[in-house]
C-alpha positions as CSV (number, residue, x, y, z in Angstrom):
1,X,10.4,9.6,23.4
2,X,12.7,8.5,20.5
3,X,15.4,10.9,19.7
4,X,15.3,13.1,16.6
5,X,11.8,12.8,15.6
6,X,9.4,15.3,14.5
7,X,5.8,15.4,14.9
8,X,4.3,16.6,11.5
9,X,0.9,18.7,11.0
10,X,0.3,20.9,8.1
11,X,-1.4,21.8,5.0
12,X,-0.9,19.2,2.3
13,X,1.4,20.0,-0.8
14,X,-0.4,18.1,-3.3
15,X,1.7,15.2,-5.6
16,X,-1.3,16.0,-7.9
17,X,-1.4,16.7,-11.7
18,X,-4.9,18.5,-12.2
19,X,-5.9,20.2,-15.4
20,X,-7.4,23.6,-14.3
21,X,-11.2,23.5,-14.3
22,X,-11.8,20.0,-12.9
23,X,-12.5,19.2,-9.3
24,X,-9.8,17.7,-7.2
25,X,-10.2,14.2,-5.6
26,X,-12.5,13.8,-2.5
27,X,-12.1,16.5,0.2
28,X,-9.9,16.7,3.1
29,X,-11.2,15.0,6.0
30,X,-12.8,17.3,8.6
31,X,-10.8,15.7,11.3
32,X,-7.3,16.6,10.7
33,X,-6.1,15.5,14.2
34,X,-4.9,11.8,13.1
35,X,-1.9,13.8,11.3
36,X,-0.9,15.2,14.7
37,X,-0.2,11.8,15.9
38,X,1.9,10.5,13.0
39,X,5.6,10.5,13.7
40,X,7.8,11.5,10.5
41,X,11.4,10.8,10.9
42,X,13.9,13.6,9.8
43,X,16.7,13.7,7.4
44,X,19.5,11.3,8.4
45,X,22.7,12.9,9.8
46,X,25.5,13.4,7.6
47,X,27.5,10.4,6.7
48,X,25.3,8.1,8.6
49,X,25.8,4.6,7.1
50,X,22.9,1.9,7.8
51,X,25.1,-1.0,6.8
52,X,27.3,-0.2,10.0
53,X,24.6,0.8,12.3
54,X,23.2,-1.0,15.2
55,X,19.5,-2.3,15.4
56,X,18.7,0.5,17.8
57,X,20.4,3.1,15.5
58,X,18.3,1.9,12.6
59,X,15.0,2.0,14.8
60,X,16.0,5.6,16.0
61,X,16.0,6.8,12.5
62,X,13.0,5.0,11.2
63,X,15.2,2.7,8.8
64,X,13.4,-0.7,7.9
65,X,14.6,-3.7,10.0
66,X,17.7,-5.2,8.4
67,X,17.3,-8.8,7.0
68,X,19.6,-11.6,8.0
69,X,22.1,-11.6,5.0
70,X,22.9,-15.4,5.6
71,X,19.1,-16.5,6.1
72,X,17.4,-13.9,3.6
73,X,20.4,-12.8,1.1
74,X,17.7,-11.6,-1.6
75,X,15.6,-9.5,1.1
76,X,18.9,-8.2,2.4
77,X,20.2,-7.1,-1.0
78,X,16.8,-5.3,-1.3
79,X,17.2,-3.8,2.0
80,X,20.4,-2.2,0.9
81,X,18.9,-0.6,-2.1
82,X,16.0,0.9,-0.1
83,X,18.0,2.3,2.6
84,X,20.4,3.9,0.0
85,X,17.8,6.3,-1.4
86,X,18.1,9.8,0.0
87,X,15.7,11.0,2.6
88,X,14.7,14.8,1.8
89,X,13.4,17.3,4.2
90,X,10.2,16.7,5.8
91,X,6.8,16.6,4.0
92,X,3.3,17.4,4.8
93,X,0.4,15.3,5.7
94,X,-3.4,15.4,4.8
95,X,-5.6,12.8,6.2
96,X,-8.4,11.8,3.7
97,X,-12.1,10.3,3.4
98,X,-10.6,7.5,1.4
99,X,-10.6,4.0,3.0
100,X,-8.4,0.7,2.3
101,X,-10.2,-1.5,4.4
102,X,-10.3,-5.4,4.9
103,X,-11.1,-7.7,2.0
104,X,-14.9,-7.3,1.3
105,X,-17.0,-10.5,0.3
106,X,-14.2,-12.7,-0.2
107,X,-15.5,-15.8,-2.1
108,X,-13.5,-19.0,-2.7
109,X,-13.6,-20.0,-6.3
110,X,-10.9,-22.9,-6.6
111,X,-7.4,-24.0,-5.8
112,X,-4.5,-23.2,-8.4
113,X,-2.3,-25.8,-9.8
114,X,0.6,-24.8,-7.0
115,X,-2.1,-25.1,-4.2
116,X,-2.9,-21.4,-4.2
117,X,-6.4,-20.7,-3.1
118,X,-8.5,-18.6,-5.8
119,X,-10.6,-15.9,-4.3
120,X,-12.8,-13.2,-5.5
121,X,-13.3,-9.9,-3.7
122,X,-15.2,-6.7,-4.3
123,X,-12.4,-4.2,-3.3
124,X,-9.0,-6.3,-3.3
125,X,-6.7,-8.1,-6.3
126,X,-3.6,-9.4,-5.5
127,X,-1.8,-12.1,-3.3
128,X,-1.8,-12.7,0.4
129,X,-0.5,-15.0,2.8
130,X,-2.9,-16.3,5.8
131,X,-1.4,-17.5,8.7
132,X,-2.2,-18.2,12.5
133,X,-2.7,-15.1,14.7
134,X,0.4,-13.8,16.0
135,X,2.5,-14.9,13.2
136,X,3.8,-11.4,12.3
137,X,3.4,-9.7,15.7
138,X,7.2,-10.5,16.5
139,X,9.5,-7.4,16.6
140,X,10.4,-5.9,13.4
141,X,8.1,-8.2,11.3
142,X,7.8,-6.6,8.0
143,X,6.3,-6.8,4.6
144,X,7.6,-5.4,1.4
145,X,7.1,-4.7,-2.4
146,X,8.2,-2.4,-5.3
147,X,5.6,-1.6,-8.0
148,X,5.3,0.7,-11.0
149,X,2.8,3.6,-10.6
150,X,0.3,3.0,-13.3
151,X,-1.2,5.5,-15.7
152,X,-4.4,6.9,-14.3
153,X,-7.3,7.1,-16.8
154,X,-10.8,6.3,-17.0
155,X,-12.0,3.4,-19.1
156,X,-11.5,3.4,-22.7
157,X,-14.4,5.8,-24.4
158,X,-15.8,6.8,-20.8
159,X,-15.6,10.3,-19.5
160,X,-18.6,10.3,-17.2
161,X,-17.6,13.5,-14.9
162,X,-16.5,11.4,-11.8
163,X,-13.4,10.1,-10.4
164,X,-12.1,6.8,-10.6
165,X,-9.6,5.5,-8.0
166,X,-7.0,2.7,-7.5
167,X,-4.3,2.0,-5.1
168,X,-1.3,-0.4,-4.9
169,X,0.1,-1.4,-1.5
170,X,1.7,-3.7,0.8
171,X,0.4,-4.5,4.4
172,X,-0.6,-6.7,7.3
173,X,-3.9,-7.9,8.3
174,X,-7.1,-7.4,6.7
175,X,-7.8,-11.1,5.3
176,X,-9.4,-12.4,8.4
177,X,-9.3,-9.5,10.7
178,X,-11.2,-5.9,10.8
179,X,-7.7,-3.8,10.9
180,X,-5.1,-3.3,8.0
181,X,-1.6,-1.6,8.6
182,X,-0.6,-0.5,5.3
183,X,1.2,1.9,2.8
184,X,1.2,2.6,-0.8
185,X,0.4,4.9,-3.5
186,X,-2.9,6.0,-5.3
187,X,-3.3,6.8,-9.2
188,X,-6.7,8.5,-10.0
189,X,-8.4,9.7,-12.8
190,X,-11.1,12.2,-13.9
191,X,-12.9,13.3,-17.0
192,X,-15.6,15.7,-18.0
193,X,-15.2,16.8,-21.5
194,X,-13.0,18.7,-22.3
195,X,-11.5,18.7,-18.8
196,X,-9.3,15.7,-17.8
197,X,-7.0,15.1,-14.5
198,X,-5.0,12.8,-12.7
199,X,-4.0,12.6,-9.3
200,X,-1.0,10.5,-7.6
201,X,-0.1,10.4,-4.1
202,X,1.7,8.0,-1.5
203,X,-0.1,7.3,1.6
204,X,0.1,5.5,4.9
205,X,-2.8,4.0,6.8
206,X,-4.1,1.9,9.9
207,X,-7.6,1.1,9.1
208,X,-10.3,1.8,10.5
209,X,-8.7,5.2,10.3
210,X,-8.9,6.7,6.8
211,X,-5.8,7.1,4.6
212,X,-3.2,9.9,5.4
213,X,-1.7,11.3,2.0
214,X,2.2,12.1,2.6
215,X,4.0,14.5,0.3
216,X,7.2,12.8,0.7
217,X,8.0,10.8,-1.7
218,X,6.4,12.5,-4.5
219,X,4.6,10.3,-6.8
220,X,4.4,10.4,-10.8
221,X,3.1,7.9,-13.2
222,X,5.7,5.4,-14.6
223,X,8.0,5.8,-11.2
224,X,9.0,2.7,-9.6
225,X,8.1,2.6,-5.9
226,X,8.9,0.7,-3.0
227,X,7.2,0.3,0.4
228,X,8.0,-1.5,3.5
229,X,5.7,-1.8,6.3
230,X,6.8,-3.1,9.9
231,X,5.6,-3.9,13.4
232,X,7.2,-3.6,16.8
233,X,5.7,-4.7,20.0
234,X,6.4,-1.2,21.6
235,X,4.8,2.0,20.5
236,X,4.7,3.3,18.1
237,X,3.6,0.0,16.6
238,X,3.1,0.6,13.0
239,X,5.9,1.9,10.6
240,X,6.2,2.6,6.9
241,X,9.0,3.3,4.8
242,X,8.0,4.6,1.2
243,X,10.6,5.5,-1.5
244,X,10.5,6.6,-4.8
245,X,13.4,4.7,-6.7
246,X,13.1,6.7,-9.9
247,X,13.3,10.1,-8.1
248,X,15.7,9.1,-5.3
249,X,13.1,10.1,-2.5
250,X,12.3,8.4,0.5
251,X,10.4,9.1,3.9
252,X,9.9,7.2,7.2
253,X,6.7,7.3,9.2
254,X,5.4,5.8,12.5
255,X,2.1,5.7,14.0
256,X,-0.3,3.8,16.4
257,X,-3.5,1.9,15.7
258,X,-6.9,3.2,16.1
259,X,-8.4,3.3,19.5
260,X,-9.7,-0.3,20.3
261,X,-7.7,-1.9,17.5
262,X,-5.4,-4.8,18.2
263,X,-2.9,-6.1,15.6
264,X,-3.7,-9.5,14.9
265,X,-0.5,-10.3,12.5
266,X,-2.4,-13.2,10.8
267,X,-1.7,-12.2,7.2
268,X,0.6,-10.4,4.7
269,X,-0.7,-8.9,1.5
270,X,0.3,-7.2,-1.8
271,X,-2.7,-5.4,-3.4
272,X,-4.0,-3.4,-6.0
273,X,-7.5,-1.9,-4.6
274,X,-10.4,0.2,-5.6
275,X,-10.7,2.1,-2.2
276,X,-14.1,3.1,-0.3
277,X,-14.8,6.9,-0.5
278,X,-16.9,7.6,2.2
279,X,-19.4,4.5,2.6
280,X,-19.1,3.3,-1.1
281,X,-16.6,1.4,-3.4
282,X,-15.0,3.5,-5.9
283,X,-15.1,2.7,-9.7
284,X,-11.6,1.4,-10.4
285,X,-9.1,3.2,-12.5
286,X,-8.2,1.8,-15.8
287,X,-4.8,1.3,-14.9
288,X,-4.3,-1.3,-17.9
289,X,-1.3,-3.2,-16.4
290,X,0.8,-2.8,-13.4
291,X,3.9,-4.7,-12.1
292,X,4.9,-5.7,-8.5
293,X,8.3,-7.1,-7.7
294,X,10.4,-8.0,-4.6
295,X,7.1,-8.9,-2.9
296,X,7.9,-10.7,0.5
297,X,7.4,-10.6,4.2
298,X,9.3,-11.8,7.0
299,X,8.6,-12.2,10.8
300,X,12.4,-12.8,11.9
301,X,11.9,-16.4,11.8
302,X,10.7,-17.1,8.5
303,X,10.3,-15.5,4.9
304,X,7.0,-15.6,3.3
305,X,6.4,-15.2,-0.5
306,X,3.3,-15.5,-2.6
307,X,4.9,-18.7,-4.1
308,X,6.6,-20.1,-1.2
309,X,5.6,-19.6,2.2
310,X,6.4,-21.9,5.6
311,X,4.2,-25.0,6.4
312,X,1.1,-24.2,8.2
313,X,0.1,-21.1,5.9
314,X,-2.1,-20.6,2.9
315,X,-1.5,-18.4,0.0
316,X,-4.4,-16.7,-1.6
317,X,-4.6,-15.3,-5.2
318,X,-7.5,-12.6,-5.3
319,X,-9.6,-11.6,-8.3
320,X,-11.4,-8.0,-8.0
321,X,-15.1,-8.3,-9.2
322,X,-18.2,-5.9,-9.6
323,X,-20.9,-5.1,-8.5
324,X,-21.1,-2.4,-7.2
325,X,-20.3,0.0,-10.3
326,X,-21.6,3.2,-11.6
327,X,-23.5,2.9,-13.8
328,X,-24.7,-0.4,-12.4
329,X,-25.9,-1.4,-16.0
330,X,-21.9,-1.6,-16.9
331,X,-21.6,-4.4,-14.6
332,X,-24.8,-6.3,-13.5
333,X,-23.0,-9.4,-12.6
334,X,-20.0,-10.8,-11.1
335,X,-17.4,-9.6,-13.8
336,X,-13.5,-9.4,-13.2
337,X,-12.3,-5.9,-13.0
338,X,-8.7,-6.6,-11.8
339,X,-6.7,-9.8,-11.8
340,X,-3.3,-10.8,-10.5
341,X,-0.8,-13.3,-12.1
342,X,2.0,-14.6,-10.3
343,X,5.5,-15.4,-12.0
344,X,8.2,-17.0,-10.2
345,X,7.8,-16.6,-6.5
346,X,7.7,-12.8,-6.0
347,X,6.7,-11.1,-9.1
348,X,3.0,-10.1,-9.9
349,X,1.3,-8.5,-12.8
350,X,-2.1,-7.1,-12.7
351,X,-4.4,-6.5,-15.4
352,X,-7.7,-4.4,-15.4
353,X,-10.6,-5.6,-17.2
354,X,-14.3,-5.6,-17.7
355,X,-16.0,-2.1,-17.1
356,X,-12.9,-0.8,-15.8
357,X,-10.6,-1.5,-19.0
């Protein structure tokens, strides 16, 4: 057992903003046992300095792996910013009925000028780098991103008495495998005149487990968030570091895959998603526009960016389309509802459209 680790299972203290009289987002999962297996790393000791710590000390306190400052200077500068964020007292966890699964019904629609493959999907929009199986199974392979938490609202002119959902995340696998190791935020909206509601939270997940909401760091619209997800070849295999750079809060978690799941390590992704609630895909929140920055991955050998990755890999630009949609008459054909645009090598802008706007 790693020293200083704390197992956390508790009732969830919501990171939500809900106006009285409106229903909350989907209910707590009936099986709360997943929370008992999540390791939440405690506050750092006084005067602990990540820059001078050994790799073993970093791992013991759940600090993301340190990039090589000579081989990856930009990633190293970003790492220094992330690990400087204060870590408050342990939060609480709540398993949900919300699933961020593999890409659904991906269809190739063309090649962009830079050679990136353009895809459509029912649940993902974003960028992904696909590689051979095992590319990201090296110890301390990581994927990272920053993003702004969008304002959650229903489409303009819509107030239909239901919840719409959106999630922002970075992770591994799911492009061509049945698992996804990931961490991110959600921004959900409800309207039933005159009641309106918004819900924001950070979460971790190793699909096919459902997402587990975490109360630390807190999440608010407009906040600048960061996530780093990494893999180690010894348990706990999955790790997630989440930071709210606006509020100055960070937390680190570790967790193992669902039974029977083997990490493939064949893709890294940066995604705006409409999750599955139960068995069906949710309507996408009208997030309007959302920026991702510092979008990169590393397998300790090479760096991977949406705009520049090693030979033998493929980059994918993924547009989310409907149907399904509720009501079906609002989107009877394949209409784009969330589209990413790449600026430079590691900055993304997302825009909602169609019935989601």
